[in-house]
C-alpha positions in Angstrom: 47.5 48.8 -50.3 46.8 49.3 -54.1 43.3 50.6 -53.3 44.7 53.3 -51.0 47.1 54.6 -53.8 44.7 53.9 -56.7 44.7 57.6 -57.6 48.5 57.5 -57.9 48.3 54.4 -60.2 45.6 56.1 -62.3 47.7 59.3 -62.6 50.6 57.1 -63.8 48.4 55.6 -66.5 47.0 59.1 -67.5 50.6 60.4 -67.8 51.6 57.3 -69.8 54.5 56.5 -67.4 56.8 54.1 -69.1 58.2 50.8 -67.8 55.7 51.0 -64.9 55.6 48.2 -62.4 53.7 47.9 -59.1 54.2 45.3 -56.4 52.9 44.8 -52.9 55.7 43.4 -50.7 55.9 43.3 -46.9 53.0 45.7 -46.3 54.5 48.2 -48.7 53.4 49.2 -52.2 56.5 49.5 -54.5 56.1 51.4 -57.8 58.6 52.0 -60.5 58.5 53.9 -63.8 59.8 56.6 -66.1 58.1 60.0 -66.4 58.6 62.1 -69.6 59.7 65.3 -67.6 60.5 66.4 -64.1 57.1 68.1 -64.0 55.3 64.8 -64.5 57.5 63.1 -61.8 56.5 65.9 -59.5 52.8 65.4 -60.2 53.2 61.7 -59.2 55.0 62.6 -56.0 52.4 65.3 -55.2 49.7 62.7 -55.5 51.6 60.2 -53.3 52.0 62.9 -50.6 48.3 63.8 -51.0 47.3 60.2 -50.2 50.0 59.1 -47.8 51.3 62.4 -46.2 54.6 64.0 -46.4 56.7 61.0 -45.5 54.6 57.9 -46.3 56.2 54.6 -45.1 53.7 52.3 -46.8 54.8 53.2 -50.4 58.2 53.2 -52.0 58.4 54.9 -55.4 61.3 55.0 -57.9 60.3 57.4 -60.7 63.0 58.2 -63.3 62.8 61.0 -65.8 63.3 60.4 -69.5 64.1 64.1 -70.4 65.9 66.2 -67.7 66.7 69.0 -70.3 63.3 70.6 -69.9 60.9 70.9 -66.9 57.9 70.1 -69.1 56.4 70.3 -72.6 53.1 72.1 -73.0 50.7 72.2 -75.9 48.9 75.5 -76.0 45.1 75.3 -75.6 42.7 78.0 -76.7 42.4 81.0 -74.3 45.8 80.4 -72.7 48.5 83.0 -72.2 52.2 82.7 -71.3 51.3 84.1 -67.9 48.7 81.3 -67.3 51.1 78.7 -68.5 53.9 80.0 -66.2 51.5 80.0 -63.3 50.5 76.4 -63.9 54.2 75.1 -63.9 55.9 77.6 -61.6 53.2 79.0 -59.5 53.9 82.6 -60.7 52.5 84.3 -63.8 55.5 86.6 -63.8 57.8 83.8 -64.9 56.2 84.0 -68.4 59.4 85.6 -69.6 61.4 82.4 -69.0 58.8 80.4 -71.1 59.0 83.1 -73.8 62.8 83.1 -73.9 62.9 79.2 -74.1 60.6 79.3 -77.2 61.9 82.3 -79.3 62.4 79.9 -82.1 58.6 79.7 -82.5 57.4 82.8 -80.6 58.2 86.3 -81.8 56.0 88.2 -79.2 55.1 87.0 -75.7 51.5 88.3 -76.2 50.9 86.1 -79.3 50.6 82.3 -78.9 48.4 79.9 -80.8 46.6 76.7 -79.8 48.5 73.7 -80.8 51.9 75.1 -80.4 54.3 72.9 -78.4 56.2 75.0 -75.9 59.2 74.1 -73.8 58.8 74.9 -70.1 62.5 75.3 -69.0 64.1 74.2 -65.8 64.5 77.2 -63.5 
């Protein structure tokens, strides 16, 4: 069972899921842990569904979230724009205004962001 869901376990390690635990019991893989943000929890669930389908019965996951006050935290990389960042998290570049509004303490202009800035991606 672990082999089937190895990509989920690898993603959990990559995301540094805290208090992670994995057990095989009664033909079912049971996983627990705490993600930093709702976005990271969603990434784990998306990977579970990619491997096991929309309603997998061979895995049980209990993923908690450490910080529900934000959707995600994002460190700006070279070449990124608020539109690209909004598309990554929300699927729509037009949501860049929400990202800008959540970060007016460090951003003065939505067209000017710098690599290394830590942005809050708000819950919508």
